[in-house]
Every structure is written in C-alpha cells, then in structure tokens.
PyMOL Python script that loads the backbone (N, CA, C, O; Angstrom):
from pymol import cmd

cmd.read_pdbstr("""\
ATOM      1  N   MET A   1      13.724 -25.827  28.934  1.00  0.00           N
ATOM      2  CA  MET A   1      13.769 -24.471  29.098  1.00  0.00           C
ATOM      3  C   MET A   1      12.988 -23.733  27.651  1.00  0.00           C
ATOM      4  O   MET A   1      13.165 -24.191  26.523  1.00  0.00           O
ATOM      5  N   THR A   2      12.274 -22.747  27.888  1.00  0.00           N
ATOM      6  CA  THR A   2      11.609 -21.887  26.490  1.00  0.00           C
ATOM      7  C   THR A   2      12.707 -20.623  26.760  1.00  0.00           C
ATOM      8  O   THR A   2      13.326 -20.183  27.729  1.00  0.00           O
ATOM      9  N   LEU A   3      12.589 -20.345  25.489  1.00  0.00           N
ATOM     10  CA  LEU A   3      13.380 -19.216  24.693  1.00  0.00           C
ATOM     11  C   LEU A   3      12.226 -18.289  24.414  1.00  0.00           C
ATOM     12  O   LEU A   3      12.376 -17.117  24.757  1.00  0.00           O
ATOM     13  N   GLY A   4      11.439 -18.537  24.015  1.00  0.00           N
ATOM     14  CA  GLY A   4      10.548 -17.899  23.273  1.00  0.00           C
ATOM     15  C   GLY A   4       9.279 -17.318  24.436  1.00  0.00           C
ATOM     16  O   GLY A   4       9.031 -17.767  25.555  1.00  0.00           O
ATOM     17  N   ARG A   5       8.755 -16.403  23.848  1.00  0.00           N
ATOM     18  CA  ARG A   5       7.145 -16.181  24.627  1.00  0.00           C
ATOM     19  C   ARG A   5       6.774 -16.906  25.038  1.00  0.00           C
ATOM     20  O   ARG A   5       7.369 -17.933  24.712  1.00  0.00           O
ATOM     21  N   LYS A   6       5.547 -17.157  26.074  1.00  0.00           N
ATOM     22  CA  LYS A   6       4.958 -18.027  26.510  1.00  0.00           C
ATOM     23  C   LYS A   6       3.011 -17.147  25.760  1.00  0.00           C
ATOM     24  O   LYS A   6       3.095 -15.921  25.842  1.00  0.00           O
ATOM     25  N   LYS A   7       2.096 -17.446  25.379  1.00  0.00           N
ATOM     26  CA  LYS A   7       1.170 -16.241  25.238  1.00  0.00           C
ATOM     27  C   LYS A   7       1.050 -16.556  26.400  1.00  0.00           C
ATOM     28  O   LYS A   7       1.338 -17.527  27.100  1.00  0.00           O
ATOM     29  N   GLY A   8       0.235 -14.885  26.609  1.00  0.00           N
ATOM     30  CA  GLY A   8       0.057 -14.818  27.592  1.00  0.00           C
ATOM     31  C   GLY A   8       0.730 -13.940  28.695  1.00  0.00           C
ATOM     32  O   GLY A   8       0.202 -12.996  29.282  1.00  0.00           O
ATOM     33  N   ALA A   9       2.131 -14.480  28.886  1.00  0.00           N
ATOM     34  CA  ALA A   9       3.610 -13.676  29.260  1.00  0.00           C
ATOM     35  C   ALA A   9       3.115 -12.107  28.784  1.00  0.00           C
ATOM     36  O   ALA A   9       2.338 -11.755  27.895  1.00  0.00           O
ATOM     37  N   GLY A  10       3.905 -11.333  29.765  1.00  0.00           N
ATOM     38  CA  GLY A  10       4.097  -9.959  29.901  1.00  0.00           C
ATOM     39  C   GLY A  10       3.646  -9.302  30.283  1.00  0.00           C
ATOM     40  O   GLY A  10       3.537  -9.583  31.476  1.00  0.00           O
ATOM     41  N   ARG A  11       3.033  -8.082  29.992  1.00  0.00           N
ATOM     42  CA  ARG A  11       1.371  -7.147  30.420  1.00  0.00           C
ATOM     43  C   ARG A  11       0.687  -8.281  31.133  1.00  0.00           C
ATOM     44  O   ARG A  11       0.680  -9.284  30.419  1.00  0.00           O
ATOM     45  N   PRO A  12      -0.081  -8.522  32.689  1.00  0.00           N
ATOM     46  CA  PRO A  12      -1.235  -8.791  32.651  1.00  0.00           C
ATOM     47  C   PRO A  12      -2.143  -8.016  32.293  1.00  0.00           C
ATOM     48  O   PRO A  12      -2.131  -6.800  32.481  1.00  0.00           O
ATOM     49  N   GLY A  13      -3.419  -8.938  31.488  1.00  0.00           N
ATOM     50  CA  GLY A  13      -4.669  -8.175  31.396  1.00  0.00           C
ATOM     51  C   GLY A  13      -4.777  -8.038  30.314  1.00  0.00           C
ATOM     52  O   GLY A  13      -5.944  -8.217  29.967  1.00  0.00           O
ATOM     53  N   ARG A  14      -3.634  -7.609  28.935  1.00  0.00           N
ATOM     54  CA  ARG A  14      -3.138  -7.156  27.719  1.00  0.00           C
ATOM     55  C   ARG A  14      -3.520  -8.415  27.239  1.00  0.00           C
ATOM     56  O   ARG A  14      -3.279  -9.433  27.889  1.00  0.00           O
ATOM     57  N   ARG A  15      -4.082  -8.437  26.183  1.00  0.00           N
ATOM     58  CA  ARG A  15      -3.904 -10.008  24.947  1.00  0.00           C
ATOM     59  C   ARG A  15      -3.215  -9.082  23.841  1.00  0.00           C
ATOM     60  O   ARG A  15      -3.308  -7.857  23.904  1.00  0.00           O
ATOM     61  N   VAL A  16      -2.401  -9.850  22.649  1.00  0.00           N
ATOM     62  CA  VAL A  16      -2.479  -9.516  22.016  1.00  0.00           C
ATOM     63  C   VAL A  16      -3.457  -9.735  20.490  1.00  0.00           C
ATOM     64  O   VAL A  16      -3.684 -10.914  20.219  1.00  0.00           O
ATOM     65  N   PRO A  17      -4.044  -8.652  19.486  1.00  0.00           N
ATOM     66  CA  PRO A  17      -5.028  -8.541  19.463  1.00  0.00           C
ATOM     67  C   PRO A  17      -4.194 -10.217  17.532  1.00  0.00           C
ATOM     68  O   PRO A  17      -3.092 -10.452  17.035  1.00  0.00           O
ATOM     69  N   ALA A  18      -5.758 -10.800  17.286  1.00  0.00           N
ATOM     70  CA  ALA A  18      -5.264 -11.655  16.287  1.00  0.00           C
ATOM     71  C   ALA A  18      -4.812 -11.538  15.433  1.00  0.00           C
ATOM     72  O   ALA A  18      -3.913 -12.309  15.097  1.00  0.00           O
ATOM     73  N   TRP A  19      -5.141 -10.700  14.800  1.00  0.00           N
ATOM     74  CA  TRP A  19      -4.383  -9.687  13.771  1.00  0.00           C
ATOM     75  C   TRP A  19      -3.027  -9.831  13.926  1.00  0.00           C
ATOM     76  O   TRP A  19      -2.152 -10.227  13.155  1.00  0.00           O
ATOM     77  N   LEU A  20      -3.016  -9.613  14.561  1.00  0.00           N
ATOM     78  CA  LEU A  20      -0.892  -9.300  15.093  1.00  0.00           C
ATOM     79  C   LEU A  20      -0.726 -10.424  15.567  1.00  0.00           C
ATOM     80  O   LEU A  20       0.477 -10.680  15.617  1.00  0.00           O
ATOM     81  N   ASP A  21      -1.517 -11.436  16.039  1.00  0.00           N
ATOM     82  CA  ASP A  21      -0.757 -12.550  16.096  1.00  0.00           C
ATOM     83  C   ASP A  21      -0.469 -13.768  15.228  1.00  0.00           C
ATOM     84  O   ASP A  21       0.173 -14.742  15.622  1.00  0.00           O
ATOM     85  N   GLY A  22      -0.909 -13.657  14.216  1.00  0.00           N
ATOM     86  CA  GLY A  22      -1.000 -14.528  13.086  1.00  0.00           C
ATOM     87  C   GLY A  22      -0.288 -13.806  11.723  1.00  0.00           C
ATOM     88  O   GLY A  22      -0.011 -12.648  11.408  1.00  0.00           O
ATOM     89  N   GLU A  23      -0.179 -14.864  11.225  1.00  0.00           N
ATOM     90  CA  GLU A  23       0.542 -14.227   9.966  1.00  0.00           C
ATOM     91  C   GLU A  23      -0.688 -13.580   8.814  1.00  0.00           C
ATOM     92  O   GLU A  23      -0.031 -13.220   7.837  1.00  0.00           O
ATOM     93  N   GLU A  24      -1.671 -13.395   8.642  1.00  0.00           N
ATOM     94  CA  GLU A  24      -2.592 -12.195   8.628  1.00  0.00           C
ATOM     95  C   GLU A  24      -2.206 -10.662   9.178  1.00  0.00           C
ATOM     96  O   GLU A  24      -2.262  -9.563   8.627  1.00  0.00           O
ATOM     97  N   GLY A  25      -1.905 -10.967  10.137  1.00  0.00           N
ATOM     98  CA  GLY A  25      -1.359  -9.683  10.584  1.00  0.00           C
ATOM     99  C   GLY A  25      -0.134  -9.012   9.772  1.00  0.00           C
ATOM    100  O   GLY A  25      -0.055  -7.790   9.646  1.00  0.00           O
ATOM    101  N   ILE A  26       0.921 -10.006   9.171  1.00  0.00           N
ATOM    102  CA  ILE A  26       1.825  -9.681   8.785  1.00  0.00           C
ATOM    103  C   ILE A  26       1.749  -8.965   7.348  1.00  0.00           C
ATOM    104  O   ILE A  26       2.419  -8.016   6.940  1.00  0.00           O
ATOM    105  N   GLY A  27       0.249 -10.044   6.381  1.00  0.00           N
ATOM    106  CA  GLY A  27      -0.049  -9.866   5.024  1.00  0.00           C
ATOM    107  C   GLY A  27      -0.833  -8.478   5.131  1.00  0.00           C
ATOM    108  O   GLY A  27      -1.109  -7.943   4.057  1.00  0.00           O
ATOM    109  N   THR A  28      -1.416  -7.520   6.895  1.00  0.00           N
ATOM    110  CA  THR A  28      -1.992  -6.142   6.702  1.00  0.00           C
ATOM    111  C   THR A  28      -1.302  -5.443   7.010  1.00  0.00           C
ATOM    112  O   THR A  28      -1.744  -4.297   6.926  1.00  0.00           O
ATOM    113  N   LEU A  29       0.084  -5.546   7.521  1.00  0.00           N
ATOM    114  CA  LEU A  29       0.977  -4.399   7.755  1.00  0.00           C
ATOM    115  C   LEU A  29       1.335  -4.700   6.286  1.00  0.00           C
ATOM    116  O   LEU A  29       0.974  -3.663   5.730  1.00  0.00           O
ATOM    117  N   GLU A  30       1.725  -5.338   5.532  1.00  0.00           N
ATOM    118  CA  GLU A  30       2.144  -5.743   4.090  1.00  0.00           C
ATOM    119  C   GLU A  30       1.654  -4.644   3.065  1.00  0.00           C
ATOM    120  O   GLU A  30       2.246  -3.986   2.210  1.00  0.00           O
ATOM    121  N   VAL A  31       0.362  -4.702   3.482  1.00  0.00           N
ATOM    122  CA  VAL A  31      -0.333  -4.069   2.283  1.00  0.00           C
ATOM    123  C   VAL A  31      -0.418  -2.701   2.609  1.00  0.00           C
ATOM    124  O   VAL A  31      -0.348  -1.944   1.641  1.00  0.00           O
ATOM    125  N   VAL A  32      -0.609  -1.962   4.203  1.00  0.00           N
ATOM    126  CA  VAL A  32      -0.793  -0.788   4.563  1.00  0.00           C
ATOM    127  C   VAL A  32       0.486  -0.138   3.757  1.00  0.00           C
ATOM    128  O   VAL A  32       0.230   0.827   3.038  1.00  0.00           O
ATOM    129  N   LEU A  33       2.278  -0.749   3.851  1.00  0.00           N
ATOM    130  CA  LEU A  33       3.080  -0.615   3.811  1.00  0.00           C
ATOM    131  C   LEU A  33       3.550  -0.060   2.318  1.00  0.00           C
ATOM    132  O   LEU A  33       4.296   0.880   2.041  1.00  0.00           O
ATOM    133  N   ILE A  34       2.901  -0.906   1.535  1.00  0.00           N
ATOM    134  CA  ILE A  34       2.415  -0.879   0.066  1.00  0.00           C
ATOM    135  C   ILE A  34       1.943   0.360  -0.243  1.00  0.00           C
ATOM    136  O   ILE A  34       2.407   1.421  -0.659  1.00  0.00           O
ATOM    137  N   ALA A  35       0.839  -0.098   0.095  1.00  0.00           N
ATOM    138  CA  ALA A  35      -0.321   1.364   0.190  1.00  0.00           C
ATOM    139  C   ALA A  35       0.687   3.054   0.407  1.00  0.00           C
ATOM    140  O   ALA A  35       0.729   4.070  -0.286  1.00  0.00           O
ATOM    141  N   ALA A  36       1.251   2.727   1.474  1.00  0.00           N
ATOM    142  CA  ALA A  36       2.258   4.325   1.902  1.00  0.00           C
ATOM    143  C   ALA A  36       2.964   4.636   0.657  1.00  0.00           C
ATOM    144  O   ALA A  36       2.936   5.717   0.069  1.00  0.00           O
ATOM    145  N   VAL A  37       3.512   3.724   0.362  1.00  0.00           N
ATOM    146  CA  VAL A  37       4.770   3.539  -0.957  1.00  0.00           C
ATOM    147  C   VAL A  37       4.295   4.501  -1.634  1.00  0.00           C
ATOM    148  O   VAL A  37       4.650   5.677  -1.562  1.00  0.00           O
ATOM    149  N   VAL A  38       3.134   3.856  -2.604  1.00  0.00           N
ATOM    150  CA  VAL A  38       2.095   4.363  -3.535  1.00  0.00           C
ATOM    151  C   VAL A  38       1.808   5.882  -3.490  1.00  0.00           C
ATOM    152  O   VAL A  38       2.078   6.773  -4.296  1.00  0.00           O
ATOM    153  N   ILE A  39       0.993   5.902  -1.949  1.00  0.00           N
ATOM    154  CA  ILE A  39       1.129   7.376  -2.163  1.00  0.00           C
ATOM    155  C   ILE A  39       1.779   8.332  -2.005  1.00  0.00           C
ATOM    156  O   ILE A  39       1.390   9.479  -2.225  1.00  0.00           O
ATOM    157  N   ILE A  40       3.217   7.910  -1.472  1.00  0.00           N
ATOM    158  CA  ILE A  40       3.998   8.825  -1.205  1.00  0.00           C
ATOM    159  C   ILE A  40       4.953   9.115  -2.566  1.00  0.00           C
ATOM    160  O   ILE A  40       5.601  10.153  -2.697  1.00  0.00           O
ATOM    161  N   LEU A  41       4.927   7.930  -3.640  1.00  0.00           N
ATOM    162  CA  LEU A  41       5.213   8.216  -5.329  1.00  0.00           C
ATOM    163  C   LEU A  41       4.244   9.105  -5.497  1.00  0.00           C
ATOM    164  O   LEU A  41       4.730  10.189  -5.820  1.00  0.00           O
ATOM    165  N   VAL A  42       2.805   9.132  -5.403  1.00  0.00           N
ATOM    166  CA  VAL A  42       1.632   9.970  -6.247  1.00  0.00           C
ATOM    167  C   VAL A  42       2.028  11.119  -5.998  1.00  0.00           C
ATOM    168  O   VAL A  42       1.853  11.881  -6.948  1.00  0.00           O
ATOM    169  N   VAL A  43       2.567  11.644  -4.973  1.00  0.00           N
ATOM    170  CA  VAL A  43       2.602  13.031  -4.151  1.00  0.00           C
ATOM    171  C   VAL A  43       3.913  13.154  -4.389  1.00  0.00           C
ATOM    172  O   VAL A  43       4.028  14.377  -4.324  1.00  0.00           O
ATOM    173  N   LEU A  44       4.979  12.737  -4.620  1.00  0.00           N
ATOM    174  CA  LEU A  44       6.015  12.735  -4.931  1.00  0.00           C
ATOM    175  C   LEU A  44       6.458  13.369  -6.331  1.00  0.00           C
ATOM    176  O   LEU A  44       7.394  14.129  -6.580  1.00  0.00           O
ATOM    177  N   PHE A  45       5.147  12.618  -7.454  1.00  0.00           N
ATOM    178  CA  PHE A  45       5.350  12.761  -8.811  1.00  0.00           C
ATOM    179  C   PHE A  45       4.348  13.330  -9.800  1.00  0.00           C
ATOM    180  O   PHE A  45       4.317  13.290 -11.030  1.00  0.00           O
ATOM    181  N   LYS A  46       3.536  13.874  -8.892  1.00  0.00           N
ATOM    182  CA  LYS A  46       2.049  14.299  -9.321  1.00  0.00           C
ATOM    183  C   LYS A  46       2.105  15.229 -10.331  1.00  0.00           C
ATOM    184  O   LYS A  46       1.392  14.741 -11.208  1.00  0.00           O
ATOM    185  N   ASP A  47       2.574  16.387 -10.766  1.00  0.00           N
ATOM    186  CA  ASP A  47       2.938  16.539 -11.703  1.00  0.00           C
ATOM    187  C   ASP A  47       3.417  16.471 -12.930  1.00  0.00           C
ATOM    188  O   ASP A  47       3.115  17.127 -13.927  1.00  0.00           O
ATOM    189  N   TRP A  48       4.505  15.277 -12.717  1.00  0.00           N
ATOM    190  CA  TRP A  48       4.624  14.858 -14.230  1.00  0.00           C
ATOM    191  C   TRP A  48       3.651  13.556 -14.671  1.00  0.00           C
ATOM    192  O   TRP A  48       3.435  13.319 -15.860  1.00  0.00           O
ATOM    193  N   ILE A  49       3.110  12.772 -13.629  1.00  0.00           N
ATOM    194  CA  ILE A  49       2.089  12.228 -13.711  1.00  0.00           C
ATOM    195  C   ILE A  49       0.913  12.879 -14.513  1.00  0.00           C
ATOM    196  O   ILE A  49       0.696  12.379 -15.617  1.00  0.00           O
ATOM    197  N   THR A  50       0.046  14.024 -14.075  1.00  0.00           N
ATOM    198  CA  THR A  50      -0.346  14.849 -14.681  1.00  0.00           C
ATOM    199  C   THR A  50      -0.007  14.731 -16.182  1.00  0.00           C
ATOM    200  O   THR A  50      -0.542  14.048 -17.055  1.00  0.00           O
ATOM    201  N   GLY A  51       0.917  15.495 -16.230  1.00  0.00           N
ATOM    202  CA  GLY A  51       1.682  16.122 -17.893  1.00  0.00           C
ATOM    203  C   GLY A  51       1.448  14.695 -18.496  1.00  0.00           C
ATOM    204  O   GLY A  51       0.493  14.370 -19.201  1.00  0.00           O
ATOM    205  N   PHE A  52       2.343  14.013 -18.152  1.00  0.00           N
ATOM    206  CA  PHE A  52       1.985  12.488 -18.869  1.00  0.00           C
ATOM    207  C   PHE A  52       0.235  12.046 -18.949  1.00  0.00           C
ATOM    208  O   PHE A  52      -0.236  11.929 -20.080  1.00  0.00           O
ATOM    209  N   LEU A  53      -0.336  11.900 -18.203  1.00  0.00           N
ATOM    210  CA  LEU A  53      -1.693  11.721 -18.670  1.00  0.00           C
ATOM    211  C   LEU A  53      -2.407  12.597 -19.656  1.00  0.00           C
ATOM    212  O   LEU A  53      -3.131  12.086 -20.511  1.00  0.00           O
ATOM    213  N   THR A  54      -2.272  13.618 -19.591  1.00  0.00           N
ATOM    214  CA  THR A  54      -2.488  14.870 -20.656  1.00  0.00           C
ATOM    215  C   THR A  54      -2.249  14.214 -22.027  1.00  0.00           C
ATOM    216  O   THR A  54      -2.939  13.678 -22.895  1.00  0.00           O
ATOM    217  N   ASP A  55      -0.799  14.540 -21.796  1.00  0.00           N
ATOM    218  CA  ASP A  55       0.144  14.116 -23.388  1.00  0.00           C
ATOM    219  C   ASP A  55      -0.667  13.064 -23.834  1.00  0.00           C
ATOM    220  O   ASP A  55      -1.166  13.196 -24.951  1.00  0.00           O
ATOM    221  N   LEU A  56      -0.939  11.893 -23.096  1.00  0.00           N
ATOM    222  CA  LEU A  56      -1.760  10.769 -23.468  1.00  0.00           C
ATOM    223  C   LEU A  56      -2.729  11.016 -23.785  1.00  0.00           C
ATOM    224  O   LEU A  56      -2.860  11.018 -25.009  1.00  0.00           O
ATOM    225  N   PHE A  57      -4.144  11.415 -22.850  1.00  0.00           N
ATOM    226  CA  PHE A  57      -4.889  11.660 -23.920  1.00  0.00           C
ATOM    227  C   PHE A  57      -5.279  12.185 -24.785  1.00  0.00           C
ATOM    228  O   PHE A  57      -6.217  11.881 -25.522  1.00  0.00           O
ATOM    229  N   GLY A  58      -4.348  13.369 -24.809  1.00  0.00           N
ATOM    230  CA  GLY A  58      -4.532  14.256 -26.228  1.00  0.00           C
ATOM    231  C   GLY A  58      -3.809  13.838 -27.073  1.00  0.00           C
ATOM    232  O   GLY A  58      -3.863  14.526 -28.092  1.00  0.00           O
ATOM    233  N   ARG A  59      -2.859  12.662 -27.150  1.00  0.00           N
ATOM    234  CA  ARG A  59      -2.470  11.618 -27.921  1.00  0.00           C
ATOM    235  C   ARG A  59      -3.592  10.889 -28.805  1.00  0.00           C
ATOM    236  O   ARG A  59      -3.861  11.176 -29.971  1.00  0.00           O
ATOM    237  N   VAL A  60      -4.103  10.041 -28.146  1.00  0.00           N
ATOM    238  CA  VAL A  60      -5.446   9.700 -28.224  1.00  0.00           C
ATOM    239  C   VAL A  60      -6.444   9.818 -28.667  1.00  0.00           C
ATOM    240  O   VAL A  60      -7.108   9.039 -29.351  1.00  0.00           O
ATOM    241  N   GLU A  61      -6.690  11.038 -28.234  1.00  0.00           N
ATOM    242  CA  GLU A  61      -8.130  11.791 -28.861  1.00  0.00           C
ATOM    243  C   GLU A  61      -7.888  12.128 -30.637  1.00  0.00           C
ATOM    244  O   GLU A  61      -8.586  12.061 -31.649  1.00  0.00           O
ATOM    245  N   ASN A  62      -6.419  12.530 -30.284  1.00  0.00           N
ATOM    246  CA  ASN A  62      -6.084  12.708 -31.804  1.00  0.00           C
ATOM    247  C   ASN A  62      -6.013  11.909 -33.023  1.00  0.00           C
ATOM    248  O   ASN A  62      -6.459  12.186 -34.137  1.00  0.00           O
ATOM    249  N   GLU A  63      -5.378  10.868 -32.631  1.00  0.00           N
ATOM    250  CA  GLU A  63      -5.663   9.274 -33.051  1.00  0.00           C
ATOM    251  C   GLU A  63      -7.102   9.211 -33.442  1.00  0.00           C
ATOM    252  O   GLU A  63      -7.370   9.190 -34.643  1.00  0.00           O
ATOM    253  N   ALA A  64      -8.035   9.179 -32.573  1.00  0.00           N
ATOM    254  CA  ALA A  64      -8.848   8.598 -32.805  1.00  0.00           C
ATOM    255  C   ALA A  64     -10.230   9.957 -33.604  1.00  0.00           C
ATOM    256  O   ALA A  64     -11.199   9.600 -34.275  1.00  0.00           O
ATOM    257  N   ASP A  65      -9.909  11.347 -33.275  1.00  0.00           N
ATOM    258  CA  ASP A  65     -10.448  11.861 -34.520  1.00  0.00           C
ATOM    259  C   ASP A  65      -9.727  11.933 -35.859  1.00  0.00           C
ATOM    260  O   ASP A  65     -10.067  12.779 -36.687  1.00  0.00           O
ATOM    261  N   ARG A  66      -8.594  10.941 -36.132  1.00  0.00           N
ATOM    262  CA  ARG A  66      -8.083  10.883 -37.499  1.00  0.00           C
ATOM    263  C   ARG A  66      -8.450   9.578 -37.910  1.00  0.00           C
ATOM    264  O   ARG A  66      -8.589   9.184 -39.068  1.00  0.00           O
ATOM    265  N   LEU A  67      -8.570   9.045 -37.025  1.00  0.00           N
ATOM    266  CA  LEU A  67      -8.868   7.371 -37.947  1.00  0.00           C
ATOM    267  C   LEU A  67     -10.648   7.315 -38.074  1.00  0.00           C
ATOM    268  O   LEU A  67     -11.114   6.692 -39.028  1.00  0.00           O
ATOM    269  N   PHE A  68     -11.544   7.949 -37.134  1.00  0.00           N
ATOM    270  CA  PHE A  68     -13.336   8.628 -37.273  1.00  0.00           C
ATOM    271  C   PHE A  68     -13.622   9.742 -37.872  1.00  0.00           C
ATOM    272  O   PHE A  68     -14.789  10.130 -37.931  1.00  0.00           O
TER     273      PHE A  68
END
""", "prot")
cmd.dss("prot")
cmd.show_as("cartoon", "prot")
cmd.util.cbc("prot")
cmd.orient("prot")
C-alpha cells in the first residue's frame, strides 16, 4: 500500500514540469520569493533609501574634495 502519489497519477495527459518535480523547482521558488520581498521593501522604503544614498554620496564628495 502506498500513501504518496505515483508519478503520472492524477489528471490524465498532464505531466508535472521537471522544474516543479525536483529540488531545483524549490530553489527557483525561493529565488522568486526573495526577489519579490526585496522589490516590495525597495518600493516601501524608496524615499528613505534615496535620501540615505544622497546624503552618503554628498559626504563622500565632501571628504574627497577635502583630501584632494
């Protein structure tokens, strides 16, 4: 007696794509989810990130002008 699904069981004529069948599919899903979270964070904190980078590059430019 088997508790799991056999390959090919289920809908006739439909096959599971190889990338969903193995562990590589899990890796792809993880990458897509991480990318989605990063994009959402960038959109939410866009103004803060822009201000931070502007301030940072301003400080770098001032220090470079002072040194050279």
